[in-house]
DSSP file (Angstrom, degrees, kcal/mol; ACC not computed):
  #  RESIDUE AA STRUCTURE BP1 BP2  ACC     N-H-->O    O-->H-N    N-H-->O    O-->H-N    TCO  KAPPA ALPHA  PHI   PSI    X-CA   Y-CA   Z-CA
    1    1 A X              0   0    0      0, 0.0     2,-0.1     0, 0.0     0, 0.0   0.000 360.0 360.0 360.0 153.8    0.0    0.0    0.0
    2    2 A X        -     0   0    0      2,-0.1     0, 0.0     1,-0.1     0, 0.0  -0.436 360.0-119.1 -93.0 171.7    1.1    3.6   -0.6
    3    3 A X  S    S+     0   0    0     -2,-0.1     2,-0.1     2,-0.1    -1,-0.1   0.479  77.6 113.5 -89.1  -1.4    1.1    6.4    1.9
    4    4 A X        -     0   0    0      1,-0.1     2,-0.4     6,-0.0    -2,-0.1  -0.411  69.6-118.0 -72.4 151.3   -1.3    8.4   -0.2
    5    5 A X        -     0   0    0     -2,-0.1     2,-0.4     3,-0.0     3,-0.3  -0.672  21.5-146.6 -91.3 140.0   -4.7    9.1    1.1
    6    6 A X  S >  S+     0   0    0     -2,-0.4     3,-1.5     1,-0.2    -1,-0.0  -0.810  76.5   4.9-101.3 143.3   -7.7    7.8   -0.7
    7    7 A X  T 3  S-     0   0    0     -2,-0.4    -1,-0.2     1,-0.3    -2,-0.0   0.772 123.5 -69.2  60.2  27.8  -11.1    9.6   -0.8
    8    8 A X  T >  S+     0   0    0     -3,-0.3     3,-1.3     1,-0.1    -1,-0.3   0.741  90.9 145.6  66.5  24.6   -9.7   12.7    1.1
    9    9 A X  T <   +     0   0    0     -3,-1.5    -2,-0.1     1,-0.3    -1,-0.1   0.678  65.5  55.1 -71.0 -11.8   -9.4   10.6    4.3
   10   10 A X  T 3  S+     0   0    0      2,-0.1    -1,-0.3    -4,-0.0     2,-0.1   0.509  79.5 111.4 -96.2  -3.4   -6.3   12.4    5.4
   11   11 A X    <   -     0   0    0     -3,-1.3     2,-0.3     1,-0.0     0, 0.0  -0.421  50.2-167.7 -63.9 141.6   -7.8   15.9    5.3
   12   12 A X        -     0   0    0     -2,-0.1     2,-0.3     2,-0.0    -2,-0.1  -0.947  20.2-117.9-130.6 155.7   -8.1   17.3    8.8
   13   13 A X        -     0   0    0     -2,-0.3     2,-0.2     1,-0.0    59,-0.0  -0.657  15.2-155.6 -87.1 150.0  -10.0   20.3   10.2
   14   14 A X        +     0   0    0     -2,-0.3     2,-0.3    57,-0.1    -1,-0.0  -0.511  25.8 165.7-124.6  63.7   -7.9   23.0   11.8
   15   15 A X        -     0   0    0     -2,-0.2    -2,-0.0     1,-0.1    53,-0.0  -0.587  42.2-106.9 -80.1 138.9  -10.3   24.7   14.3
   16   16 A X    >>  -     0   0    0     -2,-0.3     4,-2.5     1,-0.1     3,-0.6  -0.242  35.4-108.5 -52.4 150.3   -9.0   27.1   17.0
   17   17 A X  H 3> S+     0   0    0      1,-0.2     4,-2.9     2,-0.2     5,-0.2   0.870 118.8  54.9 -53.7 -39.0   -9.1   25.5   20.4
   18   18 A X  H 3> S+     0   0    0      2,-0.2     4,-1.7     1,-0.2    -1,-0.2   0.859 110.0  46.9 -67.1 -29.7  -12.0   27.8   21.5
   19   19 A X  H <> S+     0   0    0     -3,-0.6     4,-3.3     2,-0.2     5,-0.2   0.927 113.0  48.8 -70.2 -49.2  -14.1   26.7   18.5
   20   20 A X  H  X S+     0   0    0     -4,-2.5     4,-2.5     1,-0.2    -2,-0.2   0.927 111.4  49.6 -58.2 -44.7  -13.3   23.0   19.2
   21   21 A X  H  X S+     0   0    0     -4,-2.9     4,-2.4    -5,-0.2    -1,-0.2   0.915 111.0  50.5 -62.3 -39.6  -14.2   23.5   23.0
   22   22 A X  H  X S+     0   0    0     -4,-1.7     4,-2.6     1,-0.2    -2,-0.2   0.940 111.2  48.5 -64.2 -47.1  -17.5   25.2   21.9
   23   23 A X  H  X S+     0   0    0     -4,-3.3     4,-2.7     1,-0.2    -1,-0.2   0.901 110.8  49.4 -51.2 -44.2  -18.3   22.3   19.6
   24   24 A X  H  X S+     0   0    0     -4,-2.5     4,-1.9    -5,-0.2    -2,-0.2   0.902 112.9  48.8 -69.8 -41.7  -17.5   19.7   22.2
   25   25 A X  H  X S+     0   0    0     -4,-2.4     4,-1.7     2,-0.2    -1,-0.2   0.891 112.2  47.2 -58.8 -45.0  -19.8   21.6   24.7
   26   26 A X  H  X S+     0   0    0     -4,-2.6     4,-1.9     1,-0.2    -2,-0.2   0.939 113.4  47.7 -61.2 -50.2  -22.6   21.8   22.2
   27   27 A X  H  X S+     0   0    0     -4,-2.7     4,-2.4     1,-0.2    -2,-0.2   0.804 107.9  56.3 -65.7 -31.8  -22.3   18.1   21.3
   28   28 A X  H  X S+     0   0    0     -4,-1.9     4,-2.0     2,-0.2    -1,-0.2   0.876 107.6  48.6 -65.6 -39.4  -22.2   17.1   25.0
   29   29 A X  H  X S+     0   0    0     -4,-1.7     4,-2.0     2,-0.2    -2,-0.2   0.869 110.6  50.3 -69.4 -34.5  -25.5   18.9   25.6
   30   30 A X  H  X S+     0   0    0     -4,-1.9     4,-2.9     2,-0.2    -2,-0.2   0.922 108.5  53.1 -67.3 -42.7  -27.0   17.2   22.5
   31   31 A X  H  X S+     0   0    0     -4,-2.4     4,-2.4     1,-0.2    -2,-0.2   0.921 111.0  46.6 -57.7 -42.6  -25.8   13.9   23.9
   32   32 A X  H  X S+     0   0    0     -4,-2.0     4,-2.1     2,-0.2    -1,-0.2   0.865 110.1  52.2 -64.9 -35.5  -27.5   14.6   27.1
   33   33 A X  H  X S+     0   0    0     -4,-2.0     4,-2.3     2,-0.2    -2,-0.2   0.918 110.0  50.6 -60.8 -47.6  -30.7   15.8   25.3
   34   34 A X  H  X S+     0   0    0     -4,-2.9     4,-2.8     1,-0.2    -2,-0.2   0.927 109.4  49.8 -62.1 -47.6  -30.6   12.4   23.4
   35   35 A X  H  X S+     0   0    0     -4,-2.4     4,-2.2     1,-0.2    -1,-0.2   0.923 110.6  51.8 -59.6 -43.0  -30.3   10.4   26.7
   36   36 A X  H  X S+     0   0    0     -4,-2.1     4,-1.7     2,-0.2    -2,-0.2   0.900 107.1  50.9 -56.9 -44.1  -33.2   12.4   28.1
   37   37 A X  H  X S+     0   0    0     -4,-2.3     4,-2.5     1,-0.2    -1,-0.2   0.918 108.4  53.0 -63.9 -44.8  -35.4   11.6   25.2
   38   38 A X  H  X S+     0   0    0     -4,-2.8     4,-2.4     1,-0.2    -1,-0.2   0.901 108.1  49.7 -56.1 -40.3  -34.6    7.9   25.5
   39   39 A X  H  X S+     0   0    0     -4,-2.2     4,-1.8     2,-0.2    -1,-0.2   0.845 107.5  55.5 -66.0 -33.3  -35.6    8.0   29.1
   40   40 A X  H  <>S+     0   0    0     -4,-1.7     5,-2.7     2,-0.2    -2,-0.2   0.908 109.7  46.3 -61.0 -45.6  -38.8    9.8   28.1
   41   41 A X  H ><5S+     0   0    0     -4,-2.5     3,-1.6     1,-0.2    -2,-0.2   0.931 110.7  52.0 -65.4 -46.6  -39.6    6.9   25.7
   42   42 A X  H 3<5S+     0   0    0     -4,-2.4    -1,-0.2     1,-0.3    -2,-0.2   0.868 111.5  48.2 -53.5 -39.3  -38.7    4.3   28.4
   43   43 A X  T 3<5S-     0   0    0     -4,-1.8    -1,-0.3    -5,-0.1    -2,-0.2   0.276 113.3-117.8 -89.6  10.8  -41.1    6.1   30.8
   44   44 A X  T < 5 -     0   0    0     -3,-1.6    -3,-0.2     1,-0.1     3,-0.1   0.859  46.2-176.4  56.4  38.2  -43.9    6.2   28.3
   45   45 A X      < -     0   0    0     -5,-2.7    -1,-0.1     1,-0.2     5,-0.1  -0.350  42.0 -77.5 -64.6 146.2  -44.0   10.1   28.3
   46   46 A X    >>  -     0   0    0      1,-0.1     4,-1.5     3,-0.1     3,-1.1  -0.170  41.6-126.0 -46.4 130.1  -46.6   11.8   26.3
   47   47 A X  H 3> S+     0   0    0      1,-0.3     4,-2.8     2,-0.2     3,-0.4   0.868 107.2  55.8 -54.5 -46.2  -45.7   11.7   22.5
   48   48 A X  H 3> S+     0   0    0      1,-0.3     4,-2.4     2,-0.2    -1,-0.3   0.842 105.7  52.2 -58.4 -34.8  -46.0   15.4   22.0
   49   49 A X  H <> S+     0   0    0     -3,-1.1     4,-1.4     2,-0.2    -1,-0.3   0.846 111.3  47.1 -69.7 -33.0  -43.5   16.1   24.9
   50   50 A X  H  X S+     0   0    0     -4,-1.5     4,-2.4    -3,-0.4    -2,-0.2   0.868 110.1  52.4 -74.5 -36.3  -41.0   13.8   23.3
   51   51 A X  H  X S+     0   0    0     -4,-2.8     4,-3.0    -5,-0.2    -2,-0.2   0.937 107.7  52.4 -64.9 -43.7  -41.6   15.4   19.9
   52   52 A X  H  X S+     0   0    0     -4,-2.4     4,-1.8    -5,-0.2    -1,-0.2   0.897 109.9  48.4 -55.1 -41.7  -40.9   18.8   21.5
   53   53 A X  H  X S+     0   0    0     -4,-1.4     4,-2.7     2,-0.2    -1,-0.2   0.891 109.6  52.4 -65.1 -43.1  -37.6   17.5   22.9
   54   54 A X  H  X S+     0   0    0     -4,-2.4     4,-2.9     1,-0.2     5,-0.2   0.948 108.5  51.4 -59.9 -45.3  -36.6   16.0   19.5
   55   55 A X  H  X S+     0   0    0     -4,-3.0     4,-2.1     1,-0.2    -1,-0.2   0.908 109.4  49.3 -58.3 -42.9  -37.3   19.4   17.9
   56   56 A X  H  X S+     0   0    0     -4,-1.8     4,-1.9     2,-0.2    -1,-0.2   0.896 111.9  49.2 -60.8 -41.5  -35.1   21.1   20.5
   57   57 A X  H  X S+     0   0    0     -4,-2.7     4,-2.3     1,-0.2    -2,-0.2   0.913 108.9  52.3 -68.8 -38.0  -32.3   18.6   19.9
   58   58 A X  H  X S+     0   0    0     -4,-2.9     4,-2.4     1,-0.2    -1,-0.2   0.910 108.4  51.5 -61.6 -41.6  -32.5   19.0   16.2
   59   59 A X  H  X S+     0   0    0     -4,-2.1     4,-1.7    -5,-0.2    -1,-0.2   0.862 108.2  51.6 -61.4 -35.9  -32.1   22.7   16.6
   60   60 A X  H  X S+     0   0    0     -4,-1.9     4,-1.4     2,-0.2    -2,-0.2   0.861 109.7  48.9 -69.6 -37.2  -29.1   22.2   18.8
   61   61 A X  H  X S+     0   0    0     -4,-2.3     4,-2.2     2,-0.2    -2,-0.2   0.868 107.3  55.8 -63.9 -37.4  -27.6   20.0   16.1
   62   62 A X  H  X S+     0   0    0     -4,-2.4     4,-2.6     1,-0.2    -2,-0.2   0.883 104.0  54.2 -62.8 -38.5  -28.3   22.6   13.5
   63   63 A X  H  X S+     0   0    0     -4,-1.7     4,-2.0     2,-0.2    -1,-0.2   0.888 107.0  51.0 -63.2 -38.2  -26.4   25.1   15.6
   64   64 A X  H  X S+     0   0    0     -4,-1.4     4,-2.2     2,-0.2    -2,-0.2   0.955 109.9  50.6 -60.0 -49.2  -23.4   22.7   15.6
   65   65 A X  H  X S+     0   0    0     -4,-2.2     4,-3.1     1,-0.2    -2,-0.2   0.882 107.1  53.0 -57.7 -42.9  -23.6   22.5   11.9
   66   66 A X  H  X S+     0   0    0     -4,-2.6     4,-2.6     2,-0.2    -1,-0.2   0.909 109.4  48.8 -57.4 -44.3  -23.7   26.3   11.5
   67   67 A X  H  X S+     0   0    0     -4,-2.0     4,-2.0     1,-0.2    -1,-0.2   0.901 114.6  45.7 -62.7 -42.5  -20.6   26.6   13.6
   68   68 A X  H  X S+     0   0    0     -4,-2.2     4,-1.9     2,-0.2    -2,-0.2   0.885 111.7  50.8 -68.4 -39.4  -18.8   24.0   11.5
   69   69 A X  H  X S+     0   0    0     -4,-3.1     4,-2.9     2,-0.2     5,-0.2   0.926 108.8  51.7 -62.1 -47.4  -20.0   25.4    8.3
   70   70 A X  H  X S+     0   0    0     -4,-2.6     4,-2.5     1,-0.2     5,-0.2   0.925 113.8  44.4 -54.8 -48.6  -18.8   29.0    9.2
   71   71 A X  H  X>S+     0   0    0     -4,-2.0     4,-1.7     1,-0.2     5,-0.6   0.849 111.7  53.5 -70.3 -32.3  -15.3   27.6   10.0
   72   72 A X  I  <>S+     0   0    0     -4,-1.9     5,-3.0     3,-0.2     6,-0.4   0.945 112.1  43.5 -64.4 -50.2  -15.3   25.5    6.9
   73   73 A X  I  <>S+     0   0    0     -4,-2.9     5,-1.1     1,-0.2    -2,-0.2   0.928 119.8  42.0 -60.7 -49.8  -16.0   28.5    4.7
   74   74 A X  I  <5S+     0   0    0     -4,-2.5    -1,-0.2    -5,-0.2    -2,-0.2   0.704 131.5  20.0 -74.1 -21.0  -13.6   30.8    6.4
   75   75 A X  I  X5S+     0   0    0     -4,-1.7     4,-2.8    -5,-0.2     5,-0.2   0.740 128.5  26.7-108.9 -82.4  -10.9   28.2    6.8
   76   76 A X  I  ><S+     0   0    0     -5,-0.6     4,-2.5     1,-0.2     5,-0.2   0.896 124.7  43.6 -52.3 -53.8  -10.9   25.1    4.6
   77   77 A X  I  ><S+     0   0    0     -5,-3.0     4,-2.7     1,-0.2     5,-0.2   0.941 114.9  49.6 -65.9 -46.3  -12.7   26.5    1.6
   78   78 A X  H  ><S+     0   0    0     -5,-1.1     4,-2.2    -6,-0.4    -1,-0.2   0.928 113.3  46.6 -59.9 -45.6  -10.8   29.8    1.6
   79   79 A X  H  X S+     0   0    0     -4,-2.8     4,-1.4     1,-0.2    -1,-0.2   0.914 111.5  48.8 -63.6 -42.2   -7.5   28.1    1.7
   80   80 A X  H  <>S+     0   0    0     -4,-2.5     5,-3.1    -5,-0.2     4,-0.4   0.888 110.7  51.5 -68.7 -35.5   -8.2   25.6   -0.9
   81   81 A X  H ><5S+     0   0    0     -4,-2.7     3,-1.4     3,-0.2    -1,-0.2   0.913 107.3  54.2 -62.8 -40.8   -9.5   28.4   -3.3
   82   82 A X  H 3<5S+     0   0    0     -4,-2.2    -1,-0.2     1,-0.3    -2,-0.2   0.792 106.1  53.2 -61.8 -29.0   -6.3   30.3   -2.6
   83   83 A X  T 3<5S-     0   0    0     -4,-1.4    -1,-0.3    -5,-0.2    -2,-0.2   0.538 123.7-107.2 -82.0  -5.7   -4.4   27.2   -3.7
   84   84 A X  T < 5S+     0   0    0     -3,-1.4     2,-1.5    -4,-0.4    -3,-0.2   0.579  72.9 142.1  91.1  11.7   -6.4   27.1   -6.9
   85   85 A X    > < +     0   0    0     -5,-3.1     3,-1.2     1,-0.2    -1,-0.2  -0.651  16.7 169.0 -93.7  89.4   -8.5   24.2   -6.0
   86   86 A X  T >>  +     0   0    0     -2,-1.5     3,-1.6     1,-0.2     4,-0.6   0.593  62.6  84.8 -77.9  -8.4  -11.8   25.0   -7.4
   87   87 A X  H >> S+     0   0    0      1,-0.3     4,-1.7     2,-0.2     3,-0.6   0.772  75.7  73.6 -55.4 -27.1  -13.1   21.4   -6.7
   88   88 A X  H <> S+     0   0    0     -3,-1.2     4,-2.3     1,-0.2    -1,-0.3   0.783  86.5  62.7 -60.2 -28.1  -13.9   22.7   -3.2
   89   89 A X  H <> S+     0   0    0     -3,-1.6     4,-2.3     2,-0.2    -1,-0.2   0.896 102.8  47.1 -68.8 -40.0  -16.8   24.5   -4.6
   90   90 A X  H <X S+     0   0    0     -3,-0.6     4,-2.4    -4,-0.6    -1,-0.2   0.906 112.2  51.0 -66.1 -39.0  -18.5   21.4   -5.8
   91   91 A X  H  X S+     0   0    0     -4,-1.7     4,-2.1     1,-0.2    -2,-0.2   0.894 109.6  50.9 -66.8 -38.0  -17.8   19.8   -2.4
   92   92 A X  H  X S+     0   0    0     -4,-2.3     4,-2.9     2,-0.2     5,-0.2   0.898 107.5  52.4 -65.8 -40.9  -19.4   22.8   -0.7
   93   93 A X  H  X S+     0   0    0     -4,-2.3     4,-2.4     1,-0.2    -2,-0.2   0.936 111.5  47.1 -59.0 -45.6  -22.5   22.7   -2.9
   94   94 A X  H  X S+     0   0    0     -4,-2.4     4,-2.0     2,-0.2    -2,-0.2   0.906 110.7  52.4 -62.3 -39.4  -22.9   19.0   -1.9
   95   95 A X  H  X S+     0   0    0     -4,-2.1     4,-1.9     2,-0.2    -2,-0.2   0.949 111.4  45.8 -61.9 -51.6  -22.4   19.8    1.8
   96   96 A X  H  X S+     0   0    0     -4,-2.9     4,-1.7     1,-0.2    -1,-0.2   0.858 108.2  56.6 -62.1 -33.6  -25.1   22.5    1.7
   97   97 A X  H  X S+     0   0    0     -4,-2.4     4,-1.0    -5,-0.2    -1,-0.2   0.904 106.6  51.0 -62.9 -40.9  -27.4   20.3   -0.1
   98   98 A X  H >< S+     0   0    0     -4,-2.0     3,-0.6     1,-0.2     4,-0.3   0.916 111.7  46.8 -59.1 -43.3  -27.0   17.8    2.8
   99   99 A X  H >< S+     0   0    0     -4,-1.9     3,-0.7     1,-0.2    -1,-0.2   0.789 106.9  57.6 -70.7 -26.4  -27.7   20.4    5.3
  100  100 A X  H 3< S+     0   0    0     -4,-1.7    -1,-0.2     1,-0.2    -2,-0.2   0.715  93.3  69.1 -75.0 -23.7  -30.8   21.6    3.4
  101  101 A X  T <<        0   0    0     -4,-1.0    -1,-0.2    -3,-0.6    -2,-0.2   0.678 360.0 360.0 -70.2 -16.5  -32.4   18.1    3.5
  102  102 A X    <         0   0    0     -3,-0.7    -1,-0.3    -4,-0.3    -2,-0.1   0.457 360.0 360.0 -73.2 360.0  -32.9   18.4    7.2
């Protein structure tokens, strides 16, 4: 095998520590929300209450995605465009389409 990366598997994010910390805190909250929803299901909580919590959790995940997209645009995409890599634009369109499906 060669040392070359296949399918961009070697690409890494380069978030500042404060952004990484913020993302981890947000994801920890989402994880807690998911555990809470699971407990609600186990306790046969009223469906509408569970749906409300699911909506709040989805909103929290959307916030994580917004932070990541912001960093991606201002960091990764900007750098790759500066290097003349226009392929990143197709990747960006695909990424935005994935986010819009939600």
